[in-house]
C-alpha positions as CSV (number, residue, x, y, z in Angstrom):
1,M,126.5,90.1,-51.0
2,T,129.9,89.0,-49.6
3,E,131.0,90.8,-46.4
4,F,134.3,90.7,-44.6
5,L,135.3,90.2,-41.0
6,E,138.6,91.2,-39.6
7,T,139.6,88.5,-37.1
8,P,141.5,89.2,-33.8
9,Q,144.5,87.7,-35.6
10,G,144.3,90.3,-38.4
11,R,143.0,88.0,-41.1
12,S,140.2,89.1,-43.5
13,I,137.4,86.5,-43.7
14,A,134.7,86.6,-46.4
15,F,131.3,85.5,-45.3
16,L,127.6,85.3,-46.3
17,R,125.0,85.7,-43.6
18,Q,121.3,85.1,-43.6
19,Q,119.2,86.3,-40.7
20,G,116.5,84.1,-39.2
21,Q,115.2,81.9,-36.5
22,R,117.6,80.5,-33.9
23,P,119.4,78.2,-33.3
24,G,121.3,79.2,-36.4
25,V,123.2,76.9,-38.7
26,V,126.9,77.4,-39.5
27,F,128.5,75.6,-42.5
28,L,132.2,74.9,-42.2
29,G,133.8,73.8,-45.5
30,G,136.6,71.5,-46.4
31,F,140.3,71.7,-47.2
32,H,140.8,74.0,-50.2
33,S,137.0,74.4,-50.7
34,D,134.9,77.5,-50.4
35,M,131.5,78.8,-49.2
36,R,129.9,78.6,-52.6
37,G,130.1,74.8,-53.1
38,T,127.1,72.6,-53.7
39,K,126.4,71.7,-50.1
40,A,126.7,75.3,-48.9
41,E,124.4,76.6,-51.6
42,Y,121.8,73.9,-51.0
43,L,121.8,74.7,-47.3
44,A,121.5,78.4,-47.9
45,E,118.4,77.8,-50.0
46,W,117.0,75.5,-47.4
47,A,117.6,78.0,-44.6
48,A,116.0,80.8,-46.6
49,R,112.8,78.6,-47.1
50,E,112.7,77.7,-43.4
51,G,113.5,81.2,-42.2
52,R,116.5,79.8,-40.3
53,A,119.6,81.9,-39.6
54,F,122.6,80.6,-41.6
55,L,126.2,81.6,-41.8
56,R,128.9,80.4,-44.2
57,F,132.4,81.7,-44.7
58,D,135.8,81.1,-46.2
59,Y,138.8,80.3,-44.1
60,S,141.8,82.5,-44.7
61,G,143.5,81.5,-47.9
62,H,140.3,80.0,-49.2
63,G,137.7,81.3,-51.6
64,E,137.2,85.1,-51.3
65,S,139.1,85.5,-48.0
66,G,142.4,87.2,-47.7
67,G,145.7,85.4,-47.3
68,A,147.5,82.6,-49.2
69,F,146.4,79.0,-48.8
70,E,149.9,77.8,-48.3
71,D,150.4,80.0,-45.3
72,G,147.5,78.5,-43.4
73,A,147.1,75.6,-41.0
74,I,144.4,73.9,-39.0
75,G,144.9,76.1,-36.0
76,D,144.5,79.2,-38.1
77,W,141.4,78.0,-39.7
78,A,139.9,77.0,-36.4
79,E,140.6,80.5,-35.1
80,D,138.8,81.9,-38.2
81,A,135.8,79.7,-37.4
82,V,135.8,80.8,-33.7
83,A,136.0,84.5,-34.8
84,A,133.2,84.2,-37.3
85,I,130.9,82.3,-34.9
86,S,131.6,84.7,-32.1
87,A,131.2,87.9,-34.1
88,L,128.5,87.0,-36.6
89,T,126.0,84.7,-34.7
90,E,124.0,84.9,-31.6
91,G,123.3,82.0,-29.2
92,P,123.9,78.3,-29.8
93,Q,124.5,77.2,-33.4
94,V,124.3,73.9,-35.2
95,L,127.7,73.3,-36.8
96,V,127.7,71.5,-40.2
97,G,131.3,70.5,-41.0
98,S,132.3,69.0,-44.3
99,S,135.5,66.9,-44.4
100,M,138.1,69.2,-42.8
101,G,135.2,71.3,-41.6
102,G,134.2,68.3,-39.4
103,W,137.6,68.6,-37.7
104,I,137.2,72.3,-37.4
105,S,133.8,71.9,-35.9
106,L,135.2,69.6,-33.2
107,L,137.8,72.1,-32.4
108,V,135.2,74.9,-32.1
109,A,133.1,72.7,-29.9
110,R,136.0,72.0,-27.6
111,Q,136.7,75.8,-27.3
112,M,133.2,77.2,-27.1
113,S,130.8,74.3,-26.2
114,D,128.2,76.7,-24.8
115,R,127.7,78.1,-28.3
116,V,127.1,74.7,-29.9
117,A,123.5,73.3,-30.1
118,G,124.5,70.3,-32.3
119,L,126.9,69.0,-34.9
120,V,126.5,67.4,-38.3
121,G,129.7,65.9,-39.7
122,I,129.7,65.1,-43.5
123,A,132.7,62.8,-44.2
124,A,134.3,64.3,-41.1
125,A,138.1,64.1,-41.2
126,P,139.5,64.9,-37.8
127,D,143.3,64.5,-37.6
128,F,143.6,64.0,-41.4
129,T,146.9,65.8,-41.7
130,E,148.5,63.1,-39.5
131,N,146.4,60.0,-40.4
132,G,145.9,60.9,-44.0
133,F,148.7,63.0,-45.4
134,W,151.7,62.1,-43.2
135,A,150.7,58.5,-42.8
136,G,150.4,58.2,-46.6
137,F,153.8,59.7,-47.4
138,N,156.7,57.5,-48.1
139,D,160.2,58.2,-46.6
140,D,161.3,60.2,-49.6
141,Q,158.2,62.4,-49.5
142,R,158.6,63.0,-45.8
143,A,162.2,64.0,-46.3
144,V,161.3,66.5,-49.0
145,L,158.6,67.9,-46.8
146,M,160.8,68.3,-43.8
147,D,163.8,69.6,-45.8
148,Q,162.1,72.0,-48.2
149,G,159.1,72.9,-46.1
150,R,156.5,71.8,-48.7
151,I,155.6,69.1,-51.1
152,E,153.1,69.0,-54.0
153,V,150.5,66.2,-54.1
154,P,148.0,65.5,-56.9
155,S,144.4,66.6,-56.4
156,E,141.3,65.4,-58.2
157,Y,139.4,68.5,-57.1
158,D,141.7,71.3,-58.4
159,D,143.3,72.2,-61.7
160,G,146.8,71.6,-60.3
161,P,148.5,69.9,-57.4
162,T,147.9,70.8,-53.8
163,V,150.7,72.1,-51.7
164,I,151.2,70.5,-48.3
165,T,153.5,72.4,-46.0
166,R,155.6,71.3,-43.1
167,R,153.7,73.9,-41.0
168,L,150.4,72.3,-41.9
169,I,151.6,68.9,-40.6
170,E,153.3,70.2,-37.5
171,D,150.4,72.5,-36.5
172,G,148.0,69.7,-37.2
173,R,149.7,67.7,-34.4
174,N,148.8,70.4,-32.0
175,Q,145.1,70.2,-33.0
176,L,144.5,66.4,-32.8
177,V,141.2,65.4,-31.2
178,L,141.3,61.6,-31.4
179,N,144.3,61.3,-29.0
180,Q,142.4,62.7,-26.0
181,P,138.9,62.6,-24.6
182,L,136.3,64.1,-26.8
183,R,133.1,65.1,-25.0
184,L,130.3,66.5,-27.1
185,D,127.3,67.4,-24.9
186,F,124.8,67.9,-27.7
187,P,123.3,65.8,-30.5
188,V,125.8,64.7,-33.2
189,R,125.1,63.2,-36.6
190,L,127.9,61.7,-38.7
191,L,127.2,61.1,-42.4
192,Q,129.6,59.0,-44.4
193,G,129.6,57.5,-47.9
194,T,131.0,53.9,-48.4
195,A,132.6,54.9,-51.7
196,D,134.6,57.8,-50.2
197,T,138.2,57.3,-51.1
198,D,139.4,60.4,-49.2
199,V,137.9,59.7,-45.8
200,P,137.6,55.9,-45.2
201,V,134.6,54.5,-43.4
202,D,136.9,53.3,-40.6
203,W,137.7,57.0,-39.8
204,A,134.0,57.5,-39.3
205,M,133.8,54.4,-37.1
206,R,136.8,55.6,-35.1
207,L,135.2,58.9,-34.4
208,L,131.9,57.2,-33.5
209,D,133.7,55.0,-31.0
210,H,135.9,57.7,-29.6
211,A,133.5,60.6,-29.0
212,E,131.2,60.8,-26.0
213,S,127.8,62.2,-26.6
214,P,124.3,61.7,-25.2
215,D,123.0,61.4,-28.8
216,L,125.5,60.3,-31.4
217,R,124.5,58.5,-34.6
218,L,126.4,57.5,-37.8
219,S,124.6,57.1,-41.1
220,L,126.4,55.2,-43.9
221,V,125.3,55.8,-47.5
222,K,126.2,52.9,-49.8
223,G,128.0,54.1,-52.9
224,A,128.2,57.8,-51.9
225,D,131.6,59.4,-52.6
226,H,133.5,62.2,-50.8
227,R,131.5,65.0,-52.4
228,F,128.3,63.7,-50.8
229,S,126.3,66.0,-53.1
230,T,123.8,63.9,-54.8
231,P,120.1,64.9,-54.3
232,E,119.7,62.0,-51.9
233,C,122.8,62.9,-49.9
234,L,121.8,66.6,-49.8
235,S,118.4,65.6,-48.5
236,L,120.0,63.5,-45.8
237,I,122.1,66.4,-44.7
238,K,119.0,68.6,-44.4
239,D,117.1,65.9,-42.5
240,S,120.0,65.4,-40.1
241,I,120.1,69.2,-39.3
242,T,116.4,69.2,-38.9
243,G,116.6,66.3,-36.5
244,V,119.3,68.0,-34.4
245,L,117.3,71.2,-34.3
246,R,114.3,69.3,-33.0
247,G,116.4,67.8,-30.3
């Protein structure tokens, strides 16, 4: 059953929590996604079989949580994640971040490293508002965004276009992680498909090269796309989490 958490910032966050063995696992979803997607459901079933504590939630403006998507930004969603992990879990957690969730995971790790036992990034997309959206806009699109405060871009994942706001871009610049040292003092696994058209392989390589960790590995899956949800990909996610849990 869906429950709700009121964050210190006054946002209502929907979550699903399973009790079990620690360290627990926390799933952090992607941009405009929700906690009931294929990967989250698969991990919930795996955690139930293993008796492992598991938490998933919707950022504000996503899924069942309160607020409007267009009002949110990376900093808000990172605050949501910190609030959820602080209030709803105990002890160190393994963070599993999908796409934008990979960026959020890194922001969480930077703010509360003592609560992170490990990190699994699935097509992790740190800094994507700058290196993806802004870098991909032409001069006319940038002018519209800055003048009108928003622009609509096509999306293959939603029924209609996705709204990108000026605030999303400007707030994203305050949340960048690849422009400064990134120390991760725990095991990190990065999973990336070579056919991913949303998060290029060279983004994964840049994160691999930039981050500092005693145990950091990148696995490339030939032909896997951004969804990373085939049975083989899901199994790799599970195995990566299991490996991190074993240390």
